[in-house]
C-alpha positions, -999 to 999 in steps of 0.1 A, spaced: 5 0 -2 12 34 -8 1 72 -7 17 101 -27 17 135 -20 15 167 -50 38 193 -46 31 224 -70 52 256 -61 60 287 -85 83 311 -74 89 355 -87 126 368 -80 151 396 -89 183 389 -85 215 412 -89 234 393 -109 235 393 -151 211 371 -169 244 346 -187 251 346 -145 225 334 -138 213 313 -170 256 297 -170 240 287 -133 210 272 -137 217 257 -162 243 239 -153 228 210 -133 256 203 -107 262 237 -101 224 242 -97 220 212 -72 246 226 -53 223 256 -40 192 233 -25 197 214 2 197 181 18 204 166 -15 227 131 -6 239 128 -42 234 137 -73 239 115 -106 243 124 -136 228 93 -160 242 110 -186 224 127 -220 214 151 -197 192 134 -174 206 132 -131 190 115 -103 182 131 -74 193 115 -37 175 133 -16 191 132 25 168 109 40 143 126 70 129 117 102 89 119 108 78 106 143 86 64 138 89 71 99 122 73 84 118 88 43 139 91 14 133 110 -17 153 99 -51 141 113 -84 155 119 -118 147 140 -148 162 152 -183 174 188 -175 165 204 -214 180 244 -214 171 271 -244 196 302 -230 179 324 -262 146 314 -243 156 321 -210 144 290 -198 157 250 -182 129 227 -183 129 189 -163 108 166 -174 107 132 -156 123 96 -157 98 68 -150 113 41 -133 140 62 -115 131 60 -76 103 76 -58 93 105 -70 84 122 -108 96 157 -108 93 185 -139 90 223 -135 106 249 -150 127 282 -150 120 306 -167 143 342 -163 141 374 -184 167 399 -189 155 435 -170 195 452 -179 204 459 -146 187 431 -133 175 392 -144 142 382 -132 135 346 -124 110 322 -124 106 286 -110 78 261 -118 84 225 -98 52 195 -102 60 163 -83 42 132 -69 65 116 -42 49 78 -41 57 71 0 49 34 13 25 38 39 -10 26 46 -33 53 26 -46 67 67 -12 82 71 -18 104 44 -37 129 59 0 135 87 25 125 63 12 152 27 10 178 47 45 173 65 58 168 30 47 199 13 58 214 39 96 200 38 96 204 6 88 239 0 109 249 30 135 234 11 125 248 -21 129 280 -5 161 276 8 174 270 -24 159 299 -33 182 322 -7 210 303 -16 207 313 -50 199 347 -44 225 352 -22 250 333 -50 236 360 -74 247 391 -55 209 395 -33 174 406 -49 171 437 -71 
């Protein structure tokens, strides 16, 4: 028996760094991932695909680890970095996109992330576990954005 927790997040921010610098960091998955908290291991699967193995989190007597893989496609002219899930890799499917806009003195960044995490727990646990998992994912994503904002010299 398993439960599925869905995640859907969207963020916008403006940073002081130039467009080319921001794109270079966000389109290089290992560099970008180095700013994401609690990444236990990032594995290059080749072909623009990476498996993310997150650090285990504990919820009472339950220990959970999120593992997923996505394939990344970057387009500097369009200002996009897109990722789509790789099936049968881990316990989650994660997709999303960075969208960048060059404002000459700053770079506007939009992040959209969608995910589905499958957890081997009885259905009755969903009411308890889902809000905790959602809050953890949101907190990690916000810390990631804070880390990137610092890397890019702060908000514009």
